[in-house]
BARONU-838703 format. One line per field, with one value per residue (C-alpha): x, y, z; residue number from 1; residue in one letter. Coordinates in nm, 3 decimals. Layout:
x	[X, ...]
y	[Y, ...]
z	[Z, ...]
k	[NUM, ...]
r	[A, ...]
This chain:
x	[4.838, 5.214, 5.357, 5.313, 5.405, 5.712, 5.900, 6.251, 6.205, 5.955, 6.172, 6.491, 6.376, 6.271, 6.621, 6.818, 6.515, 6.676, 6.971, 6.996, 6.790, 6.985, 7.337, 7.224, 7.022, 7.379, 7.640, 7.497, 7.529, 7.950, 7.956, 7.736, 7.980, 8.290, 8.079, 8.051, 8.420, 8.602, 8.928, 8.922, 8.840, 9.135, 9.380, 9.286, 9.256, 9.320, 9.651, 9.817, 9.765, 9.986, 9.692, 9.741, 9.433, 9.340, 9.036, 8.883, 8.911, 8.756, 8.475, 8.446, 8.418, 8.173, 7.954, 7.948, 7.885, 7.552, 7.480, 7.601, 7.322, 7.034, 7.062, 7.077, 6.785, 6.584, 6.696, 6.769, 7.027, 7.122, 7.447, 7.578, 7.586, 7.712, 8.011, 8.050, 8.018, 8.250, 8.538, 8.523, 8.535, 8.838, 9.009, 8.886, 9.005, 9.361, 9.379, 9.304, 9.540, 9.842, 9.756, 9.694, 9.738, 9.455, 9.287, 8.948, 8.747, 8.884, 8.773, 8.486, 8.253, 8.414, 8.406, 8.056, 7.959, 8.148, 8.032, 7.689, 7.758, 7.941, 7.706, 7.392, 7.636, 7.683, 7.303, 7.130, 6.875, 6.624, 6.236, 6.139, 6.345, 6.286, 6.516, 6.269, 5.963, 6.181, 6.272, 5.911, 5.787, 5.986, 6.057, 5.806, 5.509, 5.621, 5.273, 5.124, 5.424, 5.386, 4.981, 5.082, 5.315, 5.101, 4.795, 5.072, 5.164, 4.791, 4.659, 5.004, 4.951, 4.584, 4.697, 4.983, 4.799, 4.469, 4.785, 5.065, 5.033, 5.388, 5.518, 5.568, 5.555, 5.912, 5.912, 6.086, 5.951]
y	[22.821, 22.644, 22.990, 23.053, 22.650, 22.689, 23.046, 23.043, 23.205, 22.906, 22.648, 22.829, 22.830, 22.466, 22.391, 22.544, 22.368, 22.030, 22.153, 22.265, 21.982, 21.663, 21.812, 21.849, 21.513, 21.351, 21.516, 21.520, 21.189, 21.205, 21.497, 21.234, 20.963, 21.197, 21.262, 20.879, 20.848, 21.191, 20.990, 20.798, 21.120, 21.305, 21.067, 20.973, 21.327, 21.580, 21.511, 21.384, 21.732, 21.900, 22.101, 22.227, 22.069, 21.811, 21.702, 22.048, 22.100, 21.749, 21.839, 22.192, 21.986, 21.720, 22.026, 22.245, 21.938, 21.861, 22.170, 22.320, 22.069, 22.074, 22.493, 22.368, 22.159, 22.389, 22.719, 22.879, 23.116, 22.923, 23.150, 23.054, 22.645, 22.712, 22.884, 22.634, 22.352, 22.520, 22.561, 22.237, 22.093, 22.308, 22.138, 21.793, 21.835, 21.980, 21.686, 21.439, 21.573, 21.589, 21.243, 21.084, 21.315, 21.399, 21.112, 21.102, 20.902, 21.049, 21.421, 21.370, 21.359, 21.596, 21.830, 21.764, 21.890, 22.161, 22.280, 22.226, 22.448, 22.707, 22.758, 22.807, 23.050, 23.265, 23.262, 23.223, 22.992, 23.092, 23.148, 22.797, 22.882, 22.969, 23.289, 23.397, 23.359, 23.604, 23.838, 23.830, 23.916, 24.174, 24.379, 24.676, 24.552, 24.758, 24.763, 24.948, 25.194, 25.253, 25.324, 25.556, 25.753, 25.797, 25.915, 26.120, 26.207, 26.319, 26.551, 26.687, 26.744, 26.853, 27.123, 27.260, 27.278, 27.492, 27.737, 27.754, 27.616, 27.631, 27.390, 27.068, 26.704, 26.707, 27.013, 27.191, 27.501]
z	[9.333, 9.206, 9.214, 9.570, 9.655, 9.477, 9.524, 9.648, 10.014, 10.139, 9.984, 10.062, 10.409, 10.433, 10.272, 10.592, 10.831, 10.667, 10.703, 11.035, 11.150, 10.979, 11.066, 11.427, 11.433, 11.294, 11.493, 11.793, 11.902, 11.864, 12.124, 12.371, 12.305, 12.380, 12.737, 12.762, 12.768, 12.836, 12.887, 12.580, 12.377, 12.529, 12.538, 12.146, 12.020, 12.263, 12.364, 12.073, 11.939, 12.224, 12.365, 12.732, 12.998, 12.760, 12.971, 12.953, 12.607, 12.543, 12.722, 12.581, 12.234, 12.349, 12.529, 12.206, 12.002, 12.179, 12.255, 11.885, 11.777, 11.998, 11.934, 11.524, 11.558, 11.736, 11.523, 11.859, 11.890, 11.546, 11.464, 11.799, 11.781, 11.402, 11.532, 11.826, 11.559, 11.323, 11.569, 11.698, 11.329, 11.262, 11.541, 11.407, 11.064, 11.184, 11.400, 11.114, 10.857, 11.084, 11.234, 10.939, 10.593, 10.337, 10.403, 10.209, 10.446, 10.778, 10.575, 10.431, 10.701, 10.905, 10.515, 10.533, 10.939, 10.799, 10.540, 10.656, 10.981, 10.779, 10.542, 10.827, 10.994, 10.640, 10.545, 10.873, 11.018, 10.773, 10.841, 11.012, 11.321, 11.655, 11.626, 11.359, 11.590, 11.848, 11.563, 11.468, 11.815, 11.917, 11.559, 11.569, 11.304, 11.008, 10.836, 11.084, 11.113, 10.732, 10.779, 11.098, 10.877, 10.575, 10.812, 10.978, 10.624, 10.467, 10.772, 10.749, 10.407, 10.439, 10.678, 10.524, 10.145, 10.400, 10.501, 10.253, 9.858, 9.777, 10.023, 9.878, 10.031, 10.150, 10.302, 10.087, 9.923]
k	[1, 2, 3, 4, 5, 6, 7, 8, 9, 10, 11, 12, 13, 14, 15, 16, 17, 18, 19, 20, 21, 22, 23, 24, 25, 26, 27, 28, 29, 30, 31, 32, 33, 34, 35, 36, 37, 38, 39, 40, 41, 42, 43, 44, 45, 46, 47, 48, 49, 50, 51, 52, 53, 54, 55, 56, 57, 58, 59, 60, 61, 62, 63, 64, 65, 66, 67, 68, 69, 70, 71, 72, 73, 74, 75, 76, 77, 78, 79, 80, 81, 82, 83, 84, 85, 86, 87, 88, 89, 90, 91, 92, 93, 94, 95, 96, 97, 98, 99, 100, 101, 102, 103, 104, 105, 106, 107, 108, 109, 110, 111, 112, 113, 114, 115, 116, 117, 118, 119, 120, 121, 122, 123, 124, 125, 126, 127, 128, 129, 130, 131, 132, 133, 134, 135, 136, 137, 138, 139, 140, 141, 142, 143, 144, 145, 146, 147, 148, 149, 150, 151, 152, 153, 154, 155, 156, 157, 158, 159, 160, 161, 162, 163, 164, 165, 166, 167, 168, 169, 170, 171, 172, 173]
r	[M, I, R, A, F, L, T, K, P, F, L, A, D, A, G, L, L, V, L, R, V, F, T, G, V, L, L, I, H, H, G, Y, E, K, L, A, N, I, D, N, F, A, D, A, F, V, R, P, L, G, L, P, F, P, I, T, L, S, Y, I, A, A, F, S, E, V, G, G, S, W, L, L, I, T, G, L, L, T, R, F, G, A, L, A, I, L, G, T, M, S, V, A, I, Y, H, A, I, S, T, S, G, F, N, I, Y, L, L, E, L, L, G, L, Y, F, A, S, V, A, A, I, L, A, V, G, P, G, R, L, S, V, D, E, L, I, V, R, R, F, A, P, D, T, R, S, Q, A, S, R, L, E, A, A, F, A, A, N, N, E, S, V, N, G, A, K, A, D, V, V, A, D, G, V, S]
């Protein structure tokens, strides 16, 4: 029983669930703060980079943080949400370095968010996610397919054995 509880797949999936939920919950308020005062965010963070359409880019950053966080929390389209957040964190890290240099106090939180979503993007959401439920729902049942193939193989083998004894299982005589 202890071995079943301490197996790697369960602990890995539980760890991914904790990483997804905590990253999403802790990051989501940053997006809501941007939406609360989008002009202030555009003036402070987007315009100093010299990017065109600062208000539009500010909305994109805010919605990628809010939407991406919800996708991480629920485990629905998880990699898409992680990719959206990864893009925003990349720009945020670039902004922090270009305006303040390698200031650890500015970069540590951005680096943790970046690493979290990069890991989720690389590994996937795990079995404890809505993505996994969708895959299980629409994936063919491999056990029933294997049973049908074995039954068909056995029936074929019986008919072949009765007719021709020198044919082997793979069809090569």
